[in-house]
C-alpha positions in Angstrom: 4.1 6.8 -5.5 1.7 5.5 -7.6 -1.4 4.0 -6.4 -1.8 0.3 -8.1 -4.8 -1.9 -8.5 -4.0 -5.5 -9.0 -6.3 -7.7 -10.3 -6.0 -11.5 -9.6 -7.3 -13.7 -12.1 -9.0 -17.1 -10.7 -8.5 -16.5 -7.2 -11.4 -17.3 -5.0 -14.0 -18.4 -7.3 -16.4 -21.2 -7.1 -14.5 -22.5 -4.0 -11.4 -23.2 -5.7 -8.0 -21.2 -5.2 -9.0 -20.0 -1.9 -6.5 -17.4 -0.6 -6.9 -15.4 2.6 -7.3 -11.6 2.1 -5.4 -11.2 5.2 -2.5 -13.3 4.1 -2.5 -11.9 1.0 -2.4 -8.2 2.2 0.6 -9.5 4.4 2.1 -11.0 1.6 2.1 -7.8 -0.5 3.6 -5.9 2.8 6.8 -8.5 2.6 7.1 -7.7 -1.3 7.6 -4.0 -0.2 4.2 -2.6 -1.0 2.3 -0.3 1.3 -1.0 0.4 2.7 -2.8 -2.9 0.9 -6.4 -2.9 0.9 -8.5 -5.8 -0.4 -12.0 -5.7 -1.7 -14.4 -8.4 -0.4 -12.9 -11.9 -1.1 -12.1 -11.3 -4.7 -8.3 -11.3 -4.6 -8.1 -7.6 -5.9 -5.9 -5.4 -4.2 -5.1 -1.7 -4.1 -1.7 -0.6 -2.6 1.1 1.8 -2.9 4.3 1.1 -4.6 7.7 2.8 -5.2 8.5 0.4 -8.0 7.7 1.9 -11.6 8.2 -1.4 -13.9 4.8 -3.1 -13.7 5.3 -5.9 -15.5 8.4 -6.8 -13.3 5.9 -6.1 -10.4 3.3 -8.4 -11.7 5.9 -11.2 -12.2 7.1 -10.5 -8.6 3.4 -11.0 -7.2 2.7 -13.7 -9.5 5.5 -15.9 -8.1 4.8 -15.1 -4.7 1.3 -16.0 -4.8 2.5 -19.3 -6.1 5.0 -20.0 -3.7 3.2 -19.3 -0.8 -0.3 -20.4 -1.5 0.5 -23.1 -4.0 -2.0 -21.0 -6.4 -1.2 -20.2 -9.8 -2.8 -16.8 -10.9 -2.2 -14.1 -13.7 -1.8 -10.5 -12.1 -3.1 -7.6 -13.9 -1.9 -4.1 -12.6 -3.3 -0.9 -13.4 -2.7 2.6 -11.6 -5.3 4.5 -10.2 -5.2 7.1 -13.1 -6.0 4.1 -15.7 -8.8 2.9 -13.6 -10.1 6.6 -13.5 -9.6 6.8 -17.3 -11.8 3.8 -17.8 -14.7 4.9 -16.0 -14.7 8.4 -17.6 -14.5 6.5 -21.2 -17.9 4.5 -20.4 -19.2 4.9 -23.7 -22.8 4.3 -22.1 -22.4 7.2 -19.7 -25.2 9.3 -21.4 -27.8 6.2 -21.9 -30.2 6.3 -19.1 -31.1 2.8 -20.3 -27.9 1.5 -19.4 -27.2 1.2 -15.6 -23.7 1.6 -14.7 -23.7 -1.1 -12.1 -24.4 -3.8 -15.1 -21.3 -3.0 -17.1 -18.5 -5.4 -17.3 -15.0 -4.3 -18.1 -12.5 -7.1 -19.1 -8.7 -6.0 -18.4 -5.9 -7.8 -20.3 -2.3 -8.3 -19.2 -1.0 -7.5 -22.6 -1.8 -6.2 -26.0 -3.7 -8.8 -28.0 -2.2 -7.8 -31.2 -3.5 -6.7 -34.4 -4.6 -10.4 -35.4 -7.2 -10.3 -32.5 
């Protein structure tokens, strides 16, 4: 059963789209996800899932958040292995002048296509 990282866009930002992390973890449990853990008030959660169809899982979460919290949010999912791969591929890892805590990574929900 893979560990999944769930990144919610536009939740708990600047006082808007407020969602309690306790209630969000409880919602994930009702969706059949196990051991949901949140990080600060970001809306980002880590959880276990037996489900393998990540686009379907993301859509299920998005719909449940909108129904239960009246907040529309895009959900981006990555496996723990994918997140480790992002860290391992840091192009600045060998540069002392680039502190790792100052790097920003942007995750996209889908491939932007060749035109991007």
